C-alpha positions as CSV (number, residue, x, y, z in Angstrom):
1,M,9.0,27.6,48.4
2,T,9.9,31.0,50.1
3,K,9.0,34.2,48.4
4,A,12.3,34.9,46.8
5,T,12.3,31.6,44.9
6,D,8.5,31.9,44.2
7,S,9.2,35.0,42.2
8,T,11.3,33.0,39.7
9,S,8.0,31.6,38.4
10,Q,7.1,34.9,37.1
11,T,8.7,37.4,34.5
12,L,10.4,40.5,35.5
13,A,7.8,42.5,33.9
14,A,5.0,40.8,35.9
15,L,7.1,41.6,39.1
16,G,7.4,45.2,38.1
17,V,11.2,45.1,37.8
18,A,12.2,48.0,35.5
19,S,15.8,49.0,36.4
20,A,19.1,47.4,36.9
21,D,19.1,48.1,40.6
22,A,15.8,46.3,41.0
23,V,17.3,43.3,39.2
24,T,20.4,43.4,41.5
25,A,18.0,43.4,44.5
26,R,16.2,40.4,43.2
27,F,19.3,38.3,42.8
28,A,20.6,39.5,46.3
29,A,17.5,38.0,47.7
30,L,17.9,34.7,45.8
31,R,21.5,34.5,47.1
32,A,20.5,35.1,50.6
33,E,17.9,32.5,50.5
34,F,20.4,30.0,49.1
35,D,23.0,30.7,51.7
36,G,20.2,30.1,54.3
37,D,19.4,26.9,52.9
38,A,23.0,25.8,52.4
39,G,23.7,26.7,56.1
40,G,21.2,24.0,57.3
41,E,21.7,20.3,58.0
42,G,19.8,19.1,54.8
43,A,21.5,16.8,52.3
44,W,23.5,18.5,49.6
45,K,22.0,16.3,46.9
46,A,18.4,17.7,47.8
47,L,19.8,21.2,47.7
48,H,21.6,20.6,44.3
49,D,18.4,19.3,42.7
50,S,16.3,22.3,44.1
51,W,18.7,24.9,42.7
52,M,20.5,23.2,39.8
53,G,17.8,20.8,38.4
54,R,17.6,21.1,34.8
55,K,13.7,21.0,34.6
56,S,12.6,22.9,37.6
57,G,15.6,24.1,39.5
58,V,15.7,27.7,40.6
59,L,18.5,28.7,38.2
60,T,16.6,27.0,35.3
61,R,13.4,29.1,36.1
62,V,15.5,32.3,36.4
63,T,17.0,31.6,33.0
64,E,13.7,31.0,31.4
65,N,11.5,33.6,33.1
66,W,14.0,36.3,33.9
67,L,16.8,36.3,31.3
68,K,15.0,35.1,28.2
69,T,11.9,37.6,28.6
70,A,14.0,40.6,29.9
71,T,14.1,43.7,27.8
72,P,17.1,44.6,25.8
73,A,17.8,47.2,28.4
74,L,17.8,44.8,31.4
75,R,19.3,41.7,29.8
76,P,22.9,42.6,30.4
77,A,22.3,43.2,34.2
78,V,20.2,40.0,34.4
79,G,22.9,38.0,32.7
80,K,25.6,39.3,34.9
81,C,23.7,38.7,38.1
82,L,22.7,35.2,36.8
83,N,26.3,34.2,36.1
84,E,27.5,35.4,39.5
85,L,24.7,33.6,41.3
86,R,25.4,30.3,39.3
87,G,29.0,30.4,40.2
88,H,28.4,31.1,43.8
89,V,25.9,28.2,44.0
90,E,28.1,25.7,42.2
91,Q,31.1,26.5,44.5
92,R,29.0,26.2,47.6
93,L,27.4,22.9,46.5
94,A,30.9,21.5,45.7
95,E,32.1,22.4,49.2
96,L,29.0,20.9,50.8
97,Q,29.5,17.6,48.7
98,R,33.1,17.4,49.9
99,A,32.0,17.9,53.5
100,A,29.3,15.2,53.2
101,E,31.7,12.7,51.6
102,S,34.3,13.4,54.2
103,A,31.8,13.0,57.1
104,A,30.6,9.7,55.5
105,D,34.3,8.4,55.2
106,E,34.9,9.3,59.0
107,A,31.6,7.5,59.9
108,A,32.8,4.3,58.0
109,L,36.1,4.5,59.7
110,A,34.5,4.8,63.0
111,R,32.4,1.7,62.4
112,E,35.2,-0.3,61.0
113,R,37.9,0.7,63.6
114,V,39.7,-2.2,65.3
115,D,39.7,-1.8,69.1
116,L,43.2,-2.7,69.7
117,S,42.4,-3.0,73.5
118,L,40.4,-6.1,72.8
119,P,41.9,-9.4,73.3
120,G,43.0,-11.0,70.1
121,V,41.6,-14.0,68.2
122,T,43.8,-17.2,68.8
123,R,44.6,-18.9,65.6
124,P,45.7,-22.6,65.8
125,L,49.1,-23.0,64.4
126,G,49.6,-26.0,62.2
127,S,52.8,-28.2,62.1
128,R,54.3,-30.7,59.9
129,H,52.6,-34.2,59.7
130,L,54.3,-36.9,61.6
131,L,55.5,-38.7,58.6
132,R,57.1,-35.4,57.3
133,Q,58.8,-35.1,60.7
134,T,60.2,-38.6,60.2
135,F,61.3,-38.0,56.7
136,A,63.2,-34.8,58.0
137,E,64.9,-36.9,60.6
138,I,66.1,-39.6,58.3
139,E,67.4,-37.1,55.8
140,R,69.1,-35.1,58.4
141,I,71.1,-38.3,59.7
142,F,72.1,-39.3,56.1
143,L,73.1,-35.9,55.1
144,S,75.4,-35.8,58.1
145,L,77.1,-38.9,56.5
146,G,77.5,-37.2,53.1
147,F,74.5,-38.7,51.2
148,A,72.5,-36.5,48.8
149,V,68.7,-36.4,48.7
150,V,67.2,-37.1,45.3
151,E,63.6,-37.6,44.1
152,G,62.1,-39.4,41.3
153,P,58.8,-40.1,39.3
154,E,56.0,-42.1,41.0
155,I,55.0,-43.6,37.6
156,E,57.6,-46.1,36.3
157,T,58.1,-48.7,33.6
158,P,58.5,-52.4,34.4
159,Y,62.2,-52.1,33.3
160,Y,63.2,-49.7,36.0
161,N,60.9,-50.9,38.6
162,F,61.8,-54.6,38.1
163,E,64.1,-55.8,35.3
164,A,67.0,-53.4,36.0
165,L,66.9,-54.4,39.7
166,N,67.5,-58.0,38.9
167,I,63.8,-59.0,39.1
168,P,63.0,-60.3,35.6
169,E,59.5,-61.1,34.4
170,H,57.9,-64.2,36.0
171,H,60.4,-63.7,39.0
172,P,58.7,-64.9,42.3
173,A,59.6,-61.6,44.0
174,R,57.1,-59.8,41.8
175,D,54.4,-61.7,43.7
176,T,55.2,-59.6,46.8
177,M,55.0,-56.3,44.8
178,D,51.8,-56.5,43.0
179,T,50.9,-52.9,42.0
180,F,48.7,-50.6,39.9
181,Y,49.3,-50.6,36.1
182,L,48.1,-47.6,34.2
183,E,46.3,-47.3,30.7
184,T,48.1,-44.6,28.9
185,P,48.0,-43.3,25.3
186,R,51.6,-44.4,25.0
187,Q,50.9,-47.9,26.1
188,N,48.0,-48.2,23.7
189,S,50.1,-47.1,20.8
190,G,52.7,-49.9,21.5
191,G,54.9,-48.1,24.1
192,P,56.1,-49.7,27.4
193,A,53.6,-50.3,30.1
194,R,53.3,-47.9,33.1
195,L,52.8,-48.7,36.7
196,L,52.9,-46.9,40.1
197,R,56.3,-47.7,41.6
198,T,56.3,-50.4,44.2
199,H,59.5,-49.0,45.9
200,T,61.7,-46.1,45.5
201,S,64.6,-48.3,44.3
202,P,64.2,-47.3,40.7
203,M,66.0,-44.1,41.4
204,Q,69.1,-46.4,42.0
205,I,69.1,-47.2,38.3
206,H,68.1,-43.6,37.1
207,T,71.0,-42.2,39.3
208,M,73.7,-44.7,38.2
209,E,72.7,-44.2,34.5
210,K,73.2,-40.4,34.9
211,Q,76.5,-40.2,36.9
212,P,79.6,-42.4,37.4
213,A,80.6,-43.7,40.8
214,P,80.9,-42.7,43.5
215,V,77.2,-42.5,44.3
216,R,75.6,-41.8,47.8
217,I,72.0,-41.0,47.7
218,I,68.8,-41.5,49.7
219,V,65.4,-41.4,47.9
220,P,62.3,-40.3,49.9
221,G,58.9,-40.8,48.5
222,K,55.6,-42.4,48.0
223,V,55.2,-46.1,46.8
224,Y,52.2,-48.2,45.9
225,R,51.2,-51.7,46.2
226,R,47.8,-53.6,46.1
227,D,47.6,-54.3,49.8
228,N,44.3,-54.4,51.7
229,P,44.5,-51.5,54.2
230,D,44.8,-52.6,58.0
231,A,46.7,-51.7,61.0
232,T,50.1,-52.4,59.3
233,H,49.3,-52.2,55.5
234,S,48.2,-49.6,52.9
235,Y,47.9,-49.4,49.3
236,M,50.1,-46.2,49.5
237,F,53.0,-45.9,52.0
238,H,56.4,-44.1,52.2
239,Q,59.9,-45.3,51.9
240,V,63.5,-43.9,51.8
241,E,65.8,-45.9,49.5
242,G,69.6,-45.8,50.2
243,L,72.4,-46.4,47.9
244,A,76.2,-46.1,48.2
245,V,78.6,-47.2,45.3
246,D,82.3,-46.6,45.3
247,T,85.5,-48.4,45.0
248,D,86.4,-50.6,48.1
249,I,83.1,-50.4,49.9
250,T,83.0,-53.3,52.2
251,F,80.3,-55.0,54.5
252,C,81.9,-53.5,57.3
253,E,81.3,-50.0,56.0
254,F,77.7,-51.0,55.4
255,K,77.3,-52.3,59.0
256,G,78.7,-49.1,60.6
257,T,76.4,-46.9,58.5
258,V,73.3,-49.0,59.6
259,E,74.4,-48.9,63.3
260,Y,75.0,-45.2,63.3
261,F,71.5,-44.5,61.7
262,V,69.8,-46.8,64.2
263,R,71.5,-45.1,67.2
264,E,70.8,-41.6,65.8
265,F,67.1,-42.4,65.2
266,L,66.1,-44.5,68.2
267,G,68.7,-43.7,70.7
268,P,72.3,-44.2,71.8
269,K,71.6,-47.3,73.8
270,I,70.0,-49.2,70.9
271,R,72.0,-52.3,69.6
272,T,71.5,-53.8,66.2
273,R,71.8,-57.1,64.7
274,L,71.8,-58.4,61.0
275,R,69.8,-61.5,60.0
276,P,70.4,-63.3,56.7
277,S,67.6,-62.7,54.1
278,Y,67.0,-62.4,50.5
279,F,66.4,-59.5,48.1
280,P,66.8,-59.8,44.4
281,F,69.0,-56.8,44.0
282,T,71.4,-57.2,47.0
283,E,73.8,-60.1,47.8
284,P,74.4,-60.9,50.6
285,S,71.0,-59.6,51.9
286,V,70.1,-59.0,55.6
287,E,67.4,-57.9,57.7
288,V,68.3,-55.2,60.2
289,D,67.0,-55.6,63.7
290,A,67.3,-53.3,66.7
291,S,67.1,-54.1,70.4
292,C,63.7,-53.2,71.9
293,F,63.8,-49.6,73.0
294,V,60.8,-50.2,75.3
295,C,61.9,-53.1,77.4
296,G,65.7,-52.9,76.6
297,G,65.7,-56.4,75.4
298,S,64.1,-58.1,78.3
299,G,60.9,-58.9,76.1
300,C,57.5,-57.0,75.9
301,R,54.4,-56.7,73.9
302,L,56.1,-54.6,71.2
303,C,59.0,-57.0,70.5
304,K,56.7,-60.0,71.0
305,S,58.9,-61.1,74.0
306,S,61.9,-61.5,71.6
307,G,63.9,-58.5,72.6
308,W,64.4,-57.4,69.0
309,I,62.4,-55.4,66.6
310,E,62.7,-55.8,62.8
311,L,63.3,-52.5,61.1
312,F,64.3,-52.8,57.5
313,G,66.0,-54.7,54.7
314,A,69.4,-54.1,53.2
315,G,72.4,-55.6,51.8
316,M,75.5,-55.4,49.3
317,V,74.3,-54.4,45.8
318,D,74.2,-57.5,43.5
319,P,76.8,-57.3,40.7
320,A,74.1,-58.2,38.2
321,V,72.7,-54.7,38.8
322,Y,75.7,-53.0,37.7
323,G,75.4,-54.7,34.3
324,F,72.4,-52.6,33.7
325,V,74.0,-49.3,34.2
326,N,77.4,-50.1,32.7
327,Y,79.3,-50.0,36.0
328,D,82.4,-52.1,36.4
329,A,81.3,-54.8,38.9
330,K,85.0,-55.9,39.4
331,R,86.2,-52.5,40.5
332,L,83.1,-51.1,42.3
333,S,80.9,-52.3,45.1
334,G,78.3,-50.8,47.3
335,Y,75.3,-51.4,49.6
336,A,71.6,-50.4,49.4
337,F,68.7,-50.3,52.0
338,G,65.0,-49.5,52.1
339,L,63.4,-47.9,55.2
340,G,59.6,-48.0,55.6
341,V,59.0,-44.5,56.9
342,D,55.4,-45.4,58.2
343,R,56.9,-48.4,60.1
344,L,59.6,-46.4,61.6
345,S,57.2,-43.8,62.8
346,Q,54.9,-46.4,64.4
347,L,57.7,-47.9,66.2
348,K,59.2,-44.6,67.4
349,Y,56.0,-43.1,68.6
350,G,54.0,-46.0,69.6
351,I,51.3,-45.9,67.1
352,E,49.5,-49.1,66.6
353,D,47.3,-48.4,63.5
354,M,49.0,-47.3,60.3
355,Q,45.7,-45.7,59.0
356,L,45.8,-43.0,61.6
357,F,48.5,-41.3,59.4
358,F,45.9,-40.9,56.6
359,Q,42.7,-40.0,58.4
360,N,43.4,-36.4,59.1
361,D,41.9,-36.6,62.7
362,V,43.1,-33.5,64.5
363,R,43.0,-35.3,67.8
364,F,45.8,-37.7,66.5
365,L,47.8,-34.9,64.7
366,R,47.9,-32.6,67.7
367,Q,49.9,-35.1,69.8
368,F,52.9,-34.4,67.4
369,P,53.6,-30.6,67.3
């Protein structure tokens, strides 16, 4: 310690201070010493502890050794000078604290400052999955024809998934749509069974139950069947169901809608043909084929040298279906179709293995931005 602060360890009587002027001189020396310390580069916290510490700080020693032991004649002068010194010390320490904190903030900002002249970091941009792109394209085409897009639950009852679509229990068509049945509390208590839907067709029934004709909808979504995964099969895949019901809808209107969709989706030069087929909820039923867009119909590996590619099944709604939704089968008619989104994507983009859609391999996905 310096001489001025060292004197605070003694009483005024021991220092030979007997007048108010001598008291003022002692405090002036302490203030000068403090100002000298405060003007250096030391940390303000160390200076604060040295002067304001409760046990051994300079001001604490002044209070104990000078004020409390002063004679009655000197005590007023000691008290006044001590208060002035304390106020000066506190004010200066506060200034030093603010300066230190400001310097620390500036140093932190300097460390964390972003150099805008540096080249930026390239972040890869994602895109919609190829199946989502196909969904969007199909929806765009049918929305332009006046269809509405509706969605429904992926968990259904056998009634909506089968019976109301003219597929009664033990019907042979159920063999081709074996699916996953769920154990639910409602079923255990005697309620109807629950299963993952095998097609999006149940929304035909839901929609016709809720609204009268006319109805023009497409139903995009996931469906489930107990198929072993391979290049063309999966236990989960995607469909777009279509339904149009109104008065005087004919097979010609159905054919025109199909042809328009195929040309919009695969190209204006594509031709279509309809082959007789069978589906429980349409009569008559057809398979829709398109001329091969790779070879132009001359025969290639894709079309198996036939010149034609099978696209999807469709047909006029069987009048028996109208009985389940209280529609007048004598007054109303309509058509329905079911598009396999995965298959259409494979055909359009030349993808041989369906499993690539679900493997999340970025090398595959980057090909379809």
